C-alpha positions, 0 to 999 in steps of 0.5 A: 465488136465495139470493144476491139474497135476502142482498144485498137484505137487506144493502142494506136493513140499510145503508139502501143503494141497490139494487145492480146485480149481474150473473151472481149465480150465481158469487157466494158465499153470505155466510150459508154462513160463519155458518150452522154448528152450534155445539157446544151443538147436539150432545150425546152420550147418557149411554152414548155409544151415540147422539148428537144433532145439530141440522142447519140447513136450509142450502138455505132461507138462513135461521137457523131451520128444520132438523132434529135428527137422533139417530144410533147412534154405531156406524154412524150409523144414524138413530134419530129425526128431529125437524123444527124448523120456524119455530124457532131451536134454542139447545141440545139435551141428553140427559135419559136414554138415551131422552129428549132436551131441545131448547131453542128459540124460535119463533112459535106460534099460541095458543089464545084460547077455541076459536079460535087467536089470533095467533102469539106468540113462545115459549121452549120446552124440549121433551122428546122420548121416542124410544121412545114418539114423544111430545113434552111440555114441560119449560118454556115461556113466552110472551114479552111482545114479539118479543124475538129476542135470544140464548138466555136459558136455560143448562144448568149440569148434569145429575142422572143419578139423577133424570134432570133438568136444572139451568138458569140462567133469565134473565128480567125480574127476578132470575135463577133456578137451576132444576131441570127435572124429567123427570116434567114436574112444576113446575120446582124453584127452587134459588136466586134470584140478582140482576138482574145474575147471568148463571149459576152454576158447579156442582160434580160433585155439582150444587151451585152453587159459584160465581155469576157476575154482570155489573157496572155495565158489560158488561165487568165480571164479579163472582165470588161463592162459596157459604157455609153448609150450604144455600149461600144466602149468597154472598160476593164474592171477585173483580171482573174487568175484561174489557177486560184479560181477565186472570181466567177460571174454568177448572174446579172441583176437588172441594174446596169452596173451590178454583177453577182460574183463568187469570190473569196476575199482576204477576210473570207474563210470560205468562197462566198456570193457577192454583189459587185458594183462595176463602176464605183470603187467600193467593195462587194457586198456579201449576199451569202456564205457558208461557215464550213464549205466553199460555195461552188455556185448559184443559179439564177433565172427569169427576166429579173435574173432572180437567184433561186439557190446557191450550192456547195459540196459536202460530199454530195451537193447541198443548197440554200434556197432564196425562196420558200415557195421554190424550196417547197417545190424542190422538196416535192421534186426530191421525192421523185428522185433517188436518194442522195442524188445531185441535181441543178436547175438548168432552164425555167419556163413560165412562172416556175411551170417547168424546170429542166433539171440535170442530175447524177450521183456517185453510182448513177450516170448523168441524166436530164429530166423535166419537172412539171410543177402543176402536176408534180410529175418528173418526166425522164428526158434521156438517160445518158449512158446507154451501155451500162448494166445497172447492177454492175455500177460500182458505188463510191463511198466516203472514207475518213482517215487520219494522217501521221501527224494527226490531221483528219482527212477524207478520201473516196473509195470505189470497190471493185467489181470482179471478176472482170478484165475481159475474163482473163483475170480472176485474182483479187482486186488490185488497187488504183490510186487517183490523186486529183489535180491539186490545190483548190480541186477535190473529188465528190460523191458524184458520177466520175467516169474514171473512177467508175470505169476502173472500179468496174474493170476490177480495181479498188479505186482510192481518191484521197483529199489531201491537204490543200484540196478545195471546197473545204475552206481557206484553212484546209487549203492553206495546209497544202502550201509549201507541202508539195512532195511532203505532207501532200504526198504522205497524206496519199500514202497514209490513206492507202495505209488506212485502207489496209487496216480497215480491211478494204484492200489487201496489204499485198495487192498489186498497186497502180497510181495515176493522176492529172496535173499535180496528180500526175506529179504526185503519181511519179513522186509515189514511185520515188517514195515507194518504189516497191509498192507501185508496179505501174505509174501513169502521169498526165500533164504532170510537172516533173522538174520543179526547177525547170518549170519555174524557170520557164516563166518570164518575169518581165511579163506581168501575167507570167510574173503573177503566175509564177508567184502563184506556183511559188506560194504553192510549192513553198520556200524551197522554190528558191532552193535548187538543191531541195527542188531537185529532191522533190522533182521526179525527173531528178529522182529516177534512180530510186524508181522501179515502176513501169511509167506511162507518161501522157502530155498534150501538146497544147498544154500552156500551163505545164509545158509538154517538155516536162514529160519529155524530160521525164521520159528521157530521164527514165530511159537513161535509168533503164526504166520501162517508160512510154511517152504519148503526146496528144495533138490538140490536147490542152491542160484541161477543158477537154472535149469528151473524145479527148478525155475518152482517147486519154482514158483509153490509152491509160487503160491499155497501159494498165491492162498490160502492166498489171498482169 
């Protein structure tokens, strides 16, 4: 049964003893919360008359296998079915109206002389001719090792005249900008970047306008603009620290030296949309801002890269349209969608003839649909989560409460669906607190695999938006500076107390807390501050010793010095007082803990080193605590693949099932 396979896999990952499970048939399938079709797995043909979608094989309980379906937009009649056995599909894209490119990674037997040799891992972009039925290769490469990391070929643009694709190819050595030709001739090399180049941003004439490079650390991003007639010279014009997330490229207007960006200047209360001149020493010009909320983004389409709307999150997504005509179209579209749905346009064909949209909500899994403007028809393309009982999806709701110092706060509460937990638990719902990952981040009234899954497993799930959370503007975010382990921590416990007063949870219910990054730190700190309240604590990629963490920055390197001061600002003045730092470091306070600990860390985390979790585990064991440490190979701080997130969630789920009995 799928359930047994998933749980056994989770136990092996966690180096955990086998679990005793009864009546597994009633349990949820963890994989169902992550096996969804991304927008990269859906593509409209140039005319919009057809669409292609990759549908995973949900019954297999795996993340490969499935099929690409090519359907007519009107009526949904299948034109072609392409099986993708033993392959992971990363994206699909139309080359012309009759040919489809599919980028995948899989194991293939390779000829050695007259015989077939051992299976080897290969990247391949296959070109499917829907008229002739022939399959040919636009690109293929046998990988040197069995590297199953995320896709390393990114589509940057299409040339409708030559029916070719422009892609960024990342491999050992400098990243290349290639033109993949549909006549199957050798790929044309357009540009060569550096070892740090991630991709280029192309303009409406398929010319590279911006180059995006990683810095010395993954949280640093460098932006370069093209210069010269042949665009082979690149000038650096901005460095962004992604720990602060204050600079995001939104779109390229036709002018060569202009770029739209999302930023929050020193004078802005909220993150706003700006037009920036990259070759003049002049300040960016503000295009749009919201008085209360930070803008989360904007979407632009067409040959002129017109902005359709900008959007932000209150609880759900809200938009401001730049065209009254398109706003009217959107209102007609929204009448076809469920209420309170969050949706975005992903692709536009023609003069707004077709909109490819993605949509989801707190109780509704992600889905993709096609809006046909001429007939005002919404065509479901794929319901991305196949293993759910729609009547049993927990509904997240907003909770307003007040901190002990009078600060008004917001949290999200997802009530449990019981009885569940494999049929072997029939008591009252237990509480699982999930603090998010820290400054500048937040939760929303949106589909959340972690909250939805654990509420379906019988936990009341609480997600506090403590001071310092992002999206609410500078003033609220600034309230969190210097409050690590202090008011940011008590904001969590004040939220739990408010749930008790409201009657949403029992005061004597068993409780667990888990989180990633800062959320992991907050979870461990909760075991220090409330040792009698939390039975089980899970920390993922969390900081555990603030002093050792800060000492790890080499301030002789400018980027590390920049990062150090970003962390110091968040932690506060106590960053230079080792004694006070120790009082706020869970690894130094294990003597006050009584909880069982489950500590997870990615070996590839270059923001919070794995040593932080290792020293926490050693300190906990020395204090006689029940502690388990799991190190995940290939796992970074964030930007996990779906399989990585599924593996981590499965491991945490196994721990909670054992610990909360």
